[in-house]
N, C-alpha and C positions, 0 to 999 in steps of 0.2 A: 454429589450422591450422599454424602453423609449429612447434609442439610435435609434432603428428602426423608432420610430415615429419622432423623431427629424430629422433624415435622409431623411424621406419622406417629412417632411415640407419644408426642404432646397431644395429638388429636385423640389418640386412643385413651390416654389418661383422662382428659376432658370428658370424653364419652363414657367411661366408667363412672366418673363423677356425676354425670347427669343422670344416669341410670341409677346410681345409689340414693340420689336425692329424690327421685319418682318414688323409689321403694320406701323411703323415710316417710313420705306423704301418704303413700298407700297403706302402710303399717298404721299410722296416725288415724285414717278414716276407718278403719276396721272395728266400727263401733254401730250398734244396732240404729241408733238414731241418724246415722249418716244416710240411710236408706230414704229418709225424707227429703234429701237433697238431691237424688238421683232422678233426672228426667226421662221422659219416654224414649228419647233418643239414647239413654245412657250416659255415663259420665266419662271422660278422658282427662287424662293429666298430660300436657306436652310440655317438654322440657328441651330448650335449644343451645346448642353450642353457641359460645360468645359472638363467633363471626358467622353465624348460620346463614346460608344463602339459598337452600332449598330444602324440601321434605326430609331428604336423606340425612340432613344436620339435625333433625328435630326427633326425639324420643318419645314415644306414648305406649299405651298399653293396647296390645293386639286383641281386638275385639271388646275393648272398653271395659268399664266397671259396670257390673249388673248386679242382680240381687239373686242370692242362692239360699234357701232356707231362711229367709228373713234377714239375712246379713250381706253386706257389700262384699262383691268377690270379683277380683280380676279375671276376666274371661281368658285371658293369655299371658304371654310373657311381656315384659318390657323391651320394646325393641326400637331402633331407629328406622324411619320410614314407614312407619304403621299408621300413625295418627293422621287424619286427613283434615277436617274442620279446625280442629284445635292447631295443628302444625301451620295453616294459613293464617290463623289469627296471630300466633306468636311471631311468625316471619314478618308479618306487615307490621306489628307492634314495634318490633326491633329496628324498624327504618324510622320510627319517630322517636323511641327510647331503648338505646342498645343495653341498658342496665337491667331490663325486664327480661326474663329467661324462661318463666313458667306462666301457663295459663290452665285454667281448670273449667269446665262448663257445670253448672248446677241448676237445679229445678226452681223456676220461678214461681212465687205466689205474691201477691200483694200484702197480705200479711207479714211475710218475712222481709219484704223491701221495706215496710214501714218499721218493723222492729230494727233493722240494720240501721236505718236513718235515725232512729230515736235514741239506740243505746250503744252506737259504736261511732268512732271517729274515721270509719273507712269512707273514702271519697267514692261517690257514685256519679254515673251519668247515664240517663235514659235516652236511648236510640228511638226514634219514631221511625218504624220501618215504612209507613206510608210516604215519609219524605224521600225516599230512596228513588231515584230515577228509574223509569220502567226499563230501560235496556240494562240497568245493573241488575234488577231483580231476577232477569232471566239466566244471569251468569252468576253462580254462587261464589265464584273466584272474586269478582269485583264487588260482591255483596260485603265479604269480609274485609276487603281494603277500604270501602266506603265507611263501614262501621267504625274501623279504627281511626281514619282520617277526621270522620264528623266529631267523632269525641275528642280527638286531639284539637281541632280548630275550635271548638267551644270552650274546651277547660284549659288550653295551653298546655296540657300534659296528659299523660295515660292514668286514668283514675284507677283505684283499686278493683272498682267493679264497673262493667258496661252491661247495662241489661235492658231487655225491650220486652213487650206485651205480645210478641208474636205477630203475625200476619196469616193469610190463607195459605195453608199448607207449611207454615213455620210455627214451631213451637215456640212459646215465651221462653226466655232463657236468660240466666245470670252468668256472666264469665268474670272469673276472679283472677286477677294478675298478680304475679310476684317477682321478686328479683332471684330468689333461691327457695330452697326447701323450708328453711326456718321461717323467713318471711311468709311463706303460704299456710304454714302450720299455725302461725300466730294468727293470720286472718281468718283461717278456718276455725281457730278455736273460739274467737269471738262469735262467729256465725252459730257454730254448735251450741254455744251457751244459750243462744236464744231459742234453741228448738227443745220441746218436751220430750222425755226419754220414754213415754208410754209405749 
């Protein structure tokens, strides 16, 4: 009985840490120029427990990050079980590299990709969505699994960024992966440095 209680306390402590780390990232991106990195589908930050098994083990922002009065704004609270696409991404990622606990989706532009390639050491991999099998495309769940597996198979690791130019009905996207909030903020700072603040 004590073991169950101790386990739930540890689990609760880890959940608080994940929520606090997402809040750190959220606080960091509350700058005007971050709105240039918010895609049409809006941005989310997913943070997973170390031994995450399903969506309930992944925290995200309820309603994602949107734009209000020209500034990034969280539409809701940070909660476990709310992020959908980003949850699937991080859960699949952890099957290949369990040290990666966070992912964020960002707006794609060819100019930004070129700038990241030229001015940072961030490792990148482009996914060609047309290479995905037809049966996968019909199921978004398997698309997320394919996207991660394809990257790992080609790179031998999960890169800092996995990006694609989109497809019919699919917005182009940049996905940024990190071990923790400090790692995510370091990578975001490199990207934000490339963006004009006009």
